[in-house]
ZAMARGU-4260 file (C-alpha; in steps of 0.2 Angstrom, whole numbers, plus 5000, padded with zeros to 4 digits):
<rodrens>
0) 5200/5805/5405 | 5213/5818/5407 | 5231/5813/5406 | 5244/5821/5419 | 5261/5823/5412
5) 5274/5813/5421 | 5287/5824/5431 | 5305/5821/5427 | 5315/5812/5440 | 5326/5823/5451
10) 5337/5809/5457 | 5355/5812/5454 | 5364/5798/5444 | 5377/5787/5453 | 5391/5795/5444
15) 5385/5813/5449 | 5383/5808/5467 | 5400/5801/5468 | 5407/5817/5460 | 5398/5828/5472
20) 5405/5818/5486 | 5423/5819/5480 | 5420/5838/5477 | 5414/5840/5495 | 5429/5831/5502
25) 5441/5840/5491 | 5434/5857/5497 | 5437/5851/5515 | 5455/5848/5510 | 5457/5865/5503
30) 5447/5874/5517 | 5461/5878/5529 | 5472/5885/5515 | 5459/5899/5511 | 5466/5911/5523
35) 5483/5909/5515 | 5479/5909/5497 | 5477/5925/5486 | 5459/5931/5484 | 5459/5927/5465
40) 5465/5909/5469 | 5451/5906/5482 | 5438/5913/5470 | 5444/5904/5455 | 5445/5887/5464
45) 5427/5890/5471 | 5420/5894/5454 | 5428/5879/5446 | 5422/5867/5459 | 5404/5875/5459
50) 5404/5873/5440 | 5409/5855/5441 | 5396/5852/5455 | 5382/5860/5444 | 5387/5848/5429
55) 5387/5833/5440 | 5369/5838/5447 | 5362/5841/5430 | 5372/5827/5421 | 5379/5839/5409
60) 5394/5838/5397 | 5411/5843/5403 | 5419/5858/5396 | 5431/5856/5381 | 5449/5854/5383
65) 5454/5871/5376 | 5445/5879/5391 | 5455/5870/5403 | 5471/5874/5395 | 5467/5893/5395
70) 5462/5892/5413 | 5479/5883/5417 | 5489/5896/5408 | 5480/5910/5417 | 5482/5902/5434
75) 5501/5900/5431 | 5503/5918/5425 | 5493/5924/5440 | 5504/5914/5452 | 5520/5920/5444
80) 5514/5938/5445 | 5508/5936/5464 | 5524/5928/5470 | 5537/5932/5457 | 5541/5914/5456
85) 5533/5897/5454 | 5544/5889/5468 | 5542/5891/5487 | 5528/5885/5499 | 5515/5898/5495
90) 5517/5897/5476 | 5517/5878/5476 | 5501/5877/5487 | 5493/5889/5476 | 5497/5879/5460
95) 5492/5863/5468 | 5475/5870/5473 | 5471/5876/5456 | 5477/5860/5448 | 5465/5850/5459
100) 5451/5861/5455 | 5454/5861/5436 | 5456/5842/5436 | 5439/5840/5442 | 5432/5848/5426
105) 5439/5833/5416 | 5433/5820/5429 | 5426/5807/5417 | 5434/5790/5422 | 5440/5781/5437
110) 5458/5786/5432 | 5453/5804/5434 | 5445/5801/5450 | 5462/5793/5456 | 5471/5808/5451
115) 5460/5820/5460 | 5461/5809/5475 | 5480/5809/5475 | 5480/5828/5473 | 5468/5828/5488
120) 5480/5818/5499 | 5494/5830/5493 | 5484/5845/5499 | 5482/5836/5516 | 5501/5835/5518
125) 5503/5853/5513 | 5492/5858/5528 | 5506/5852/5540 | 5519/5864/5532 | 5509/5878/5541
130) 5503/5870/5556 | 5504/5853/5566 | 5491/5858/5579 | 5479/5845/5585 | 5464/5854/5577
135) 5472/5853/5560 | 5477/5835/5563 | 5459/5830/5567 | 5452/5839/5552 | 5464/5831/5540
140) 5460/5814/5548 | 5442/5817/5543 | 5447/5822/5526 | 5458/5807/5524 | 5443/5796/5528
145) 5433/5805/5515 | 5446/5803/5502 | 5447/5784/5506 | 5428/5782/5505 | 5429/5791/5487
150) 5442/5777/5482 | 5430/5764/5489 | 5416/5771/5478 | 5428/5771/5463 | 5432/5753/5465
155) 5414/5748/5465 | 5408/5753/5448 | 5392/5742/5448 | 5376/5745/5457 | 5373/5760/5469
160) 5383/5757/5485 | 5379/5770/5498 | 5391/5783/5504 | 5389/5777/5522 | 5394/5759/5517
165) 5410/5767/5508 | 5413/5777/5524 | 5412/5761/5534 | 5424/5752/5523 | 5436/5766/5523
170) 5435/5767/5542 | 5439/5749/5544 | 5454/5751/5533 | 5461/5765/5543 | 5458/5755/5559
175) 5468/5741/5552 | 5482/5753/5548 | 5484/5759/5566 | 5496/5745/5571 | 5508/5749/5556
180) 5506/5768/5560 | 5511/5765/5578 | 5526/5755/5574 | 5532/5768/5562 | 5529/5782/5574
185) 5538/5773/5588 | 5553/5765/5579 | 5555/5773/5562 | 5572/5783/5563 | 5570/5802/5565
190) 5582/5807/5551 | 5586/5826/5547 | 5575/5833/5534 | 5578/5824/5517 | 5571/5839/5507
195) 5567/5857/5510 | 5556/5870/5502 | 5562/5887/5497 | 5557/5900/5510 | 5544/5912/5505
200) 5548/5931/5504 | 5541/5944/5515 | 5548/5950/5532 | 5538/5944/5547 | 5540/5946/5566
205) 5550/5932/5574 | 5568/5928/5581 | 5582/5931/5569 | 5601/5932/5569 | 5602/5946/5557
210) 5594/5964/5557 | 5592/5972/5539 | 5588/5990/5541 | 5579/5998/5526 | 5569/5991/5512
215) 5555/5985/5525 | 5540/5995/5522 | 5529/5984/5533 | 5533/5970/5546 | 5519/5957/5546
220) 5513/5950/5562 | 5516/5932/5565 | 5505/5926/5580 | 5512/5908/5579 | 5519/5901/5595
225) 5537/5903/5598 | 5539/5897/5616 | 5529/5891/5631 | 5535/5894/5648 | 5530/5887/5665
230) 5536/5896/5680 | 5538/5885/5695 | 5535/5900/5707 | 5530/5918/5705 | 5534/5924/5687
235) 5545/5939/5684 | 5537/5956/5681 | 5532/5961/5664 | 5546/5973/5662 | 5558/5959/5667
240) 5552/5946/5655 | 5566/5947/5642 | 5571/5931/5633 | 5588/5934/5627 | 5593/5927/5610
245) 5606/5932/5597 | 5618/5946/5601 | 5621/5957/5586 | 5637/5967/5587 | 5644/5969/5569
250) 5637/5983/5559 | 5641/5986/5540 | 5630/6001/5537 | 5615/5991/5532 | 5613/5976/5543
255) 5618/5969/5560 | 5625/5952/5562 | 5633/5941/5576 | 5651/5941/5579 | 5659/5923/5576
260) 5662/5916/5594 | 5680/5916/5599 | 5690/5914/5615 | 5694/5933/5616 | 5676/5938/5618
265) 5671/5924/5630 | 5664/5930/5647 | 5672/5920/5662 | 5660/5913/5674 | 5668/5923/5689
270) 5664/5939/5679 | 5645/5936/5681 | 5637/5947/5694 | 5623/5937/5702 | 5609/5948/5708
275) 5590/5946/5710 | 5578/5932/5716 | 5580/5915/5708 | 5567/5909/5696 | 5565/5891/5691
280) 5555/5888/5675 | 5553/5876/5661 | 5552/5882/5643 | 5546/5873/5627 | 5555/5881/5612
285) 5548/5879/5594 | 5561/5876/5580 | 5570/5892/5576 | 5584/5886/5565 | 5596/5896/5575
290) 5610/5891/5586 | 5606/5904/5599 | 5593/5898/5612 | 5581/5911/5619 | 5581/5909/5638
295) 5575/5921/5651 | 5588/5935/5654 | 5599/5931/5668 | 5598/5912/5665 | 5614/5904/5673
300) 5608/5885/5673 | 5599/5876/5659 | 5598/5858/5654 | 5586/5847/5643 | 5571/5841/5652
305) 5573/5822/5657 | 5573/5810/5648 | 5579/5821/5634 | 5597/5823/5631 | 5596/5836/5617
310) 5599/5850/5614 | 5617/5852/5620 | 5617/5868/5629 | 5633/5879/5631 | 5633/5896/5640
315) 5645/5910/5636 | 5641/5924/5649 | 5623/5926/5648 | 5621/5919/5631 | 5616/5901/5627
320) 5620/5892/5611 | 5619/5875/5604 | 5632/5867/5592 | 5618/5865/5578 | 5603/5875/5574
325) 5587/5871/5584 | 5577/5861/5571 | 5566/5851/5583 | 5554/5857/5597 | 5565/5857/5613
330) 5561/5857/5631 | 5573/5864/5644 | 5573/5866/5663 | 5582/5882/5668 | 5586/5893/5683
335) 5588/5912/5681 | 5592/5927/5691 | 5584/5942/5683 | 5596/5954/5689 | 5612/5945/5684
340) 5623/5953/5671 | 5641/5952/5664 | 5651/5962/5676 | 5665/5975/5675 | 5678/5961/5674
345) 5670/5953/5658 | 5682/5961/5646 | 5698/5972/5645 | 5699/5989/5637 | 5706/5982/5621
350) 5692/5969/5618 | 5679/5983/5622 | 5685/5993/5607 | 5677/5979/5596 | 5660/5985/5602
355) 5664/6003/5598 | 5668/6002/5580 | 5657/6009/5566 | 5659/6008/5547 | 5666/6023/5538
360) 5656/6033/5526 | 5638/6029/5533 | 5626/6040/5542 | 5636/6056/5544 | 5621/6067/5550
365) 5618/6055/5564 | 5636/6054/5569 | 5637/6073/5569 | 5621/6074/5580 | 5629/6062/5592
370) 5645/6072/5593 | 5635/6088/5596 | 5626/6079/5610 | 5642/6073/5618 | 5649/6090/5617
375) 5635/6097/5628 | 5642/6106/5644 | 5633/6094/5655 | 5638/6078/5646 | 5657/6081/5641
380) 5663/6071/5657 | 5647/6062/5660 | 5647/6043/5662 | 5639/6031/5649 | 5623/6030/5659
385) 5620/6048/5658 | 5623/6048/5639 | 5611/6034/5638 | 5598/6043/5648 | 5600/6059/5637
390) 5597/6048/5621 | 5581/6041/5629 | 5575/6059/5634 | 5577/6064/5616 | 5567/6049/5610
395) 5553/6054/5622 | 5553/6072/5617 | 5557/6071/5599 | 5540/6065/5592 | 5546/6048/5588
400) 5533/6035/5584 | 5533/6016/5586 | 5525/6007/5571 | 5527/5991/5561 | 5524/6001/5545
405) 5538/6014/5545 | 5533/6019/5527 | 5550/6017/5520 | 5555/6008/5504 | 5574/6008/5507
410) 5577/6020/5493 | 5583/6038/5492 | 5575/6052/5482 | 5584/6046/5466 | 5577/6028/5468
415) 5594/6021/5473 | 5596/6010/5488 | 5596/6021/5504 | 5614/6022/5510 | 5612/6031/5527
420) 5597/6021/5535 | 5601/6027/5552 | 5600/6045/5546 | 5584/6042/5537 | 5576/6035/5553
425) 5583/6046/5567 | 5582/6063/5558 | 5569/6061/5544 | 5556/6048/5546 | 5556/6046/5565
430) 5545/6031/5565 | 5549/6012/5565 | 5549/5997/5576 | 5560/5990/5590 | 5575/5986/5578
435) 5576/6004/5572 | 5576/6011/5589 | 5589/5998/5596 | 5600/6000/5581 | 5600/6019/5581
440) 5603/6019/5600 | 5619/6008/5598 | 5626/6018/5583 | 5624/6034/5593 | 5632/6027/5609
445) 5647/6020/5598 | 5648/6037/5590 | 5650/6044/5608 | 5664/6031/5610 | 5653/6020/5622
450) 5654/6001/5618 | 5636/5995/5614 | 5628/5981/5605 | 5610/5975/5599 | 5602/5961/5608
455) 5587/5952/5600 | 5575/5940/5608 | 5557/5940/5615 | 5549/5952/5627 | 5533/5948/5637
460) 5521/5934/5636 | 5502/5931/5638 | 5495/5919/5651 | 5484/5904/5647 | 5472/5903/5662
465) 5468/5885/5658 | 5485/5877/5661 | 5495/5893/5668 | 5507/5893/5654 | 5515/5909/5648
470) 5514/5909/5629 | 5527/5919/5619 | 5523/5922/5601 | 5533/5927/5586 | 5524/5944/5587
475) 5533/5946/5604 | 5550/5946/5595 | 5560/5961/5601 | 5576/5970/5600 | 5585/5981/5614
480) 5602/5987/5617 | 5617/5985/5630 | 5630/5998/5634 | 5646/5996/5644 | 5647/6005/5661
485) 5664/6004/5668 | 5658/6001/5686 | 5644/5989/5681 | 5648/5980/5665 | 5635/5977/5652
490) 5619/5986/5656 | 5602/5982/5647 | 5592/5997/5641 | 5577/5997/5630 | 5575/6012/5619
495) 5558/6006/5613 | 5551/6009/5631 | 5554/6027/5629 | 5542/6029/5614 | 5530/6014/5618
500) 5531/6010/5636 | 5515/6000/5635 | 5524/5988/5623 | 5536/5984/5638 | 5529/5987/5655
505) 5511/5981/5654 | 5507/5963/5655 | 5500/5955/5640 | 5481/5950/5642 | 5476/5932/5643
510) 5475/5922/5627 | 5469/5934/5614 | 5455/5932/5601 | 5460/5920/5587 | 5469/5927/5573
515) 5460/5928/5556 | 5443/5927/5565 | 5430/5937/5555 | 5426/5953/5564 | 5408/5950/5565
520) 5411/5934/5574 | 5424/5941/5586 | 5411/5954/5591 | 5398/5941/5597 | 5407/5937/5613
525) 5426/5941/5615 | 5427/5932/5631 | 5420/5916/5623 | 5432/5916/5609 | 5447/5919/5621
530) 5441/5905/5632 | 5440/5893/5617 | 5457/5898/5611 | 5464/5896/5629 | 5458/5878/5629
535) 5464/5875/5611 | 5481/5882/5615 | 5482/5870/5631 | 5477/5855/5621 | 5490/5860/5607
540) 5503/5861/5620 | 5499/5843/5627 | 5499/5837/5609 | 5516/5845/5605 | 5524/5837/5621
545) 5516/5820/5620 | 5515/5817/5601 | 5525/5830/5591 | 5540/5831/5602 | 5543/5812/5601
550) 5561/5813/5594 | 5577/5803/5591 | 5582/5806/5609 | 5566/5798/5616 | 5567/5784/5603
555) 5585/5780/5610 | 5579/5781/5628 | 5564/5769/5624 | 5577/5757/5617 | 5588/5758/5632
560) 5572/5754/5643 | 5569/5739/5632 | 5587/5732/5636 | 5598/5739/5622 | 5614/5745/5629
565) 5620/5757/5615 | 5606/5758/5602 | 5608/5768/5586 | 5598/5771/5570 | 5602/5754/5563
570) 5594/5746/5579 | 5579/5756/5575 | 5579/5750/5557 | 5580/5732/5562 | 5566/5733/5575
575) 5555/5743/5563 | 5558/5730/5549 | 5555/5715/5561 | 5539/5723/5568 | 5533/5726/5551
580) 5536/5708/5545 | 5527/5702/5561 | 5512/5713/5557 | 5512/5707/5539 | 5513/5689/5544
585) 5499/5692/5557 | 5488/5700/5543 | 5491/5686/5531 | 5486/5674/5545 | 5471/5684/5549
590) 5466/5684/5531 | 5468/5665/5530 | 5457/5662/5545 | 5444/5674/5538 | 5444/5665/5521
595) 5427/5659/5514 | 5425/5641/5519 | 5410/5629/5517 | 5403/5625/5535 | 5407/5608/5542
600) 5392/5600/5551 | 5392/5585/5562 | 5383/5575/5548 | 5397/5580/5536 | 5411/5575/5548
605) 5402/5558/5550 | 5400/5556/5531 | 5419/5560/5529 | 5423/5545/5540 | 5412/5534/5529
610) 5420/5542/5513 | 5437/5538/5518 | 5432/5521/5525 | 5424/5516/5508 | 5440/5522/5499
615) 5451/5512/5510 | 5440/5497/5506 | 5444/5499/5487 | 5428/5507/5481 | 5431/5520/5468
620) 5426/5537/5474 | 5411/5545/5465 | 5417/5558/5451 | 5410/5576/5451 | 5406/5576/5470
625) 5416/5585/5483 | 5421/5575/5498 | 5412/5569/5507 | 5401/5562/5493 | 5383/5559/5497
630) 5376/5541/5501 | 5367/5540/5484 | 5383/5545/5475 | 5392/5530/5483 | 5377/5519/5479
635) 5379/5523/5460 | 5397/5520/5461 | 5394/5503/5470 | 5381/5497/5456 | 5394/5501/5443
640) 5406/5488/5450 | 5407/5470/5443 | 5406/5457/5456 | 5405/5439/5450 | 5405/5430/5466
645) 5388/5426/5475 | 5394/5431/5492 | 5401/5448/5485 | 5384/5451/5477 | 5375/5448/5493
650) 5387/5460/5502 | 5385/5473/5489 | 5366/5472/5490 | 5367/5474/5509 | 5379/5489/5507
655) 5367/5497/5495 | 5353/5495/5507 | 5363/5503/5521 | 5368/5517/5510 | 5349/5520/5505
660) 5345/5520/5523 | 5358/5533/5527 | 5351/5544/5513 | 5333/5542/5519 | 5339/5546/5537
665) 5348/5562/5530 | 5333/5569/5521 | 5319/5561/5531 | 5305/5572/5538 | 5307/5577/5556
670) 5293/5566/5562 | 5301/5551/5552 | 5317/5555/5560 | 5309/5555/5577 | 5301/5538/5573
675) 5319/5532/5569 | 5324/5535/5587 | 5332/5551/5583 | 5337/5558/5600 | 5344/5574/5594
680) 5338/5589/5584 | 5326/5584/5570 | 5336/5594/5556 | 5350/5581/5555 | 5364/5593/5561
685) 5370/5582/5575 | 5376/5564/5576 | 5362/5551/5580 | 5364/5534/5587 | 5355/5527/5571
690) 5367/5537/5560 | 5383/5530/5569 | 5376/5512/5568 | 5372/5513/5550 | 5390/5520/5546
695) 5398/5506/5556 | 5388/5493/5547 | 5392/5501/5530 | 5410/5501/5534 | 5410/5483/5539
700) 5401/5478/5523 | 5413/5488/5513 | 5427/5479/5521 | 5420/5462/5518 | 5416/5467/5500
705) 5434/5472/5497 | 5440/5456/5504 | 5428/5446/5494 | 5434/5455/5478
</rodrens>
């Protein structure tokens, strides 16, 4: 007989299976961060988790502690080299990701599993520092379910409970938490941010109240949404779609900033020239942390969309501001006339001199070039508009180039900070983005004694064909210029249009392909990806308006609808606390009603009546038996009594026979029960006439026995 060797079992152990499940859920928590993390962090995290998965599958020993300490030191060093700091959003997320991956390599006990799970929950929170879109929310909800199921498995160390059972228990816990979640969402006070994260370095596209020229070698594209606009009629033309933001009119040689508002520079309302068709629109503005509100150029009326009362909008000329920076998503109804401008009565000659000042000692070559242009025969007595057209003609013919990578490090040939940044751009490099062209144009116009200033905001928008919204992204941030024409007032001019007209005049395409999409996938069907993104963007807008935009103003409006005359945050706290207490009491009541209890049958209820009656007659209750005691237990208790009287003995004997009959009726065969005139079911689960008769007899005998005693 040939013996066949027995194959080793390939079934993974319970500990290995739970570890693999926790690793899979942790990978889901990290997945959205992979596009933001440095390559070394992504590779290192994947290697550490793959190594731990291999050890769990083979049930191998964990690495020694010194290996983890070396890996931790290398991770901290690489993070410091990459970000030049251990603080900030990017550096913090990188460190947490690495710590979570390294912690899995010492996953031995339930305590370690709890630590890894806690790091997973923290990684879920960090996702919302980058995006609060509905897709991220759904993915993180799934990750939360997975982490809770891992906790359920860790709390059941015996046996081999299935992952599906743990997922079911975790889902029930999440469903039970929905009432508390809704209560906190509706009533918990919306305070300002209690903490903040240091901002990460690196210039990006987007709205700003400061332009720093020089030192920017490349401007990163930020395709996140800045605004969504719904026009109630025909939208303006692409070259009219300017959204006016901060006006920068002070130049120190390196940077442009906004002048502090004062009464001397305010524009009276009667100095506004109203021209062009009226455009009604609604705009949803993402938080900008700026006081300037970017609205369509020529907006003369604006108010928060009801029932909102914030932000508080104030207009100065064509500029809109709020008392505090926009830190929440805001929705505004507005009305604009795209041809409106601040007319010739806006300022007097003395005030206009403030917009013609230039710092001394900066950009001498550009100033000399401007003086040479001004002294041309055809421009010596020319108005400001002719001077502006001459500068634009030079840009068109001077081999200038629009780029987000101007190839400048902000240093001169000796490695010192560049002092004359306009000279470097206008005469040497001749390449830059819109801020360079707008700033250089304003410097040249001021050098020719023409008041001018830089205006920042957004230009253009892409149309979402799903809901008809115009989507303005941070990559649409733009800078242009205004100069003063005596007969007209402030006139808008865009120097970037002279070198990159496609940037201004052509309409944006419909929703573009998703950013960060692999090139191989985007080539499969660009129309498909654009359509998917359009639907996702429309869903995100609904999510933003209906869920994320729920703010303090809407809370107060809700309380006023409920009958509170002047609610404040203390009212919210009282309501929130009261509702939480009510939910807690309801939960306790539900647990009490769901407590394990022995079933009460009709037989036991009848025997409880007998039990209490025998006790009331003076018979001692049987010991060691829960109420109601069986008939035989009462029989034993009856036989232990001493009754000297003959009549008492006869009564006790009759009671004993009755109790025996009750016991026989309880455990009789179904056929015997039928012979005993049992008119109900044969299993003794309901009252019978015979049972009720025996109990009445037993109670009467017990009463006589007690009286005889």
